[in-house]
C-alpha positions as MATLAB code, in Angstrom:
seq = 'MTTTTIKKVDGRVEQLLRAALNSNQRHDVKAATGWDDSNISRFLSGQQGVTIERIDELFNSVGISLVSRKYLDAMATMCQVGANCECARNGQGECGGRA';
ca = [
       5.617   -7.255  -10.586;
       6.891   -3.826   -9.189;
       6.465   -3.472   -5.538;
       6.107    0.440   -4.594;
       4.855    1.994   -1.285;
       1.880    4.390   -1.752;
       1.635    6.693    0.714;
      -1.932    6.181    2.459;
      -4.307    9.171    1.801;
      -7.074    8.957    3.909;
      -7.868    5.419    3.145;
     -10.099    6.230    0.535;
     -10.078    3.909   -2.467;
     -10.240    6.745   -5.178;
      -7.348    8.609   -3.674;
      -5.120    5.077   -3.522;
      -5.816    4.603   -7.147;
      -5.110    7.955   -8.352;
      -1.602    7.755   -6.660;
      -1.170    4.168   -7.827;
      -1.959    5.126  -11.594;
       0.298    8.401  -11.477;
       2.908    6.380  -10.052;
       5.366    3.477  -11.346;
       2.626    1.110  -10.352;
       0.505    2.512  -13.662;
       2.447   -0.459  -15.429;
       1.060   -3.187  -12.883;
      -2.331   -1.997  -13.512;
      -1.786   -2.051  -17.444;
      -0.300   -5.622  -17.164;
      -3.232   -6.720  -14.910;
      -6.062   -4.799  -16.939;
      -4.975   -5.136  -20.427;
      -5.408   -1.111  -20.436;
      -3.277    1.214  -22.078;
      -2.480    4.575  -21.061;
      -5.511    5.957  -22.994;
      -7.725    3.744  -21.049;
      -5.920    5.176  -17.712;
      -6.336    8.361  -18.709;
     -10.388    8.186  -19.305;
     -10.345    6.351  -16.211;
      -8.908    9.121  -14.159;
     -10.944   11.620  -15.818;
     -14.011    9.822  -15.233;
     -14.926    9.089  -18.970;
     -14.572    5.365  -18.333;
     -15.318    2.969  -15.527;
     -14.322   -0.412  -14.523;
     -16.490   -3.524  -15.683;
     -17.219   -6.095  -12.619;
     -14.652   -8.612  -14.599;
     -11.598   -6.247  -14.097;
     -12.133   -4.934  -10.400;
     -10.292   -8.085   -8.752;
      -7.235   -7.046  -11.163;
      -7.336   -3.512  -10.913;
      -7.423   -3.491   -7.058;
      -4.836   -6.655   -7.038;
      -2.345   -4.659   -9.318;
      -2.235   -1.963   -6.785;
      -2.184   -3.795   -3.612;
      -5.874   -2.916   -2.506;
      -7.347   -5.933   -0.596;
     -11.138   -5.864    0.217;
     -12.577   -7.725    3.326;
     -15.465   -7.933    5.288;
     -16.054   -5.673    8.547;
     -16.780   -9.252   10.233;
     -13.286  -10.538    9.225;
     -11.615   -7.075   10.583;
     -13.842   -7.484   13.885;
     -12.467  -10.877   14.195;
      -8.897  -10.279   13.303;
      -9.102   -7.196   16.122;
      -9.998   -9.645   18.515;
      -7.455  -12.434   17.587;
      -5.163   -9.429   18.201;
      -6.255   -8.477   21.481;
      -6.321  -12.026   23.171;
      -3.768  -13.441   20.977;
      -4.263  -15.419   17.575;
      -2.288  -18.474   18.686;
      -3.025  -18.077   22.373;
      -1.786  -21.522   23.734;
      -3.274  -20.811   27.552;
      -6.750  -20.349   25.887;
      -6.565  -23.547   23.669;
      -5.385  -25.265   26.840;
      -8.521  -24.427   28.849;
      -6.139  -22.132   31.022;
      -7.791  -18.680   29.947;
      -6.210  -15.967   28.083;
      -2.569  -15.496   28.146;
      -1.104  -12.874   30.120;
      -2.922  -13.492   33.424;
      -6.452  -11.651   32.012;
      -9.360  -13.458   33.643;
];
C-alpha cells in the first residue's frame, strides 16, 4: 500500500476523498474497491455512488477512520488527565498535583 500524506482540507470527507482520488492514492482505492479509472471518474462526477459493502474499503484505502463522538470525548478526557495516569490508578488523585 502506498503511503501518501494528504493535506487536510476543512475536515470534509468529500474534499479528502477528492484529494485522494486525484493523487497517487487512486491506485490504493482501485485495489481496495475493485474500481477502475472509469468508476472513479463517475464517482467524482456524481454519476456513481458507493455501495454499503464498499464504504469501509474506500475509507480505509484513503486513511479515513470513522469514530463515534463518545469515543472522541473519551479520548479528549484521557488526554487531559492522562490515559496512563499511575497516580489516579493508585488512588492518589490526578497526575501533576491537580485536585
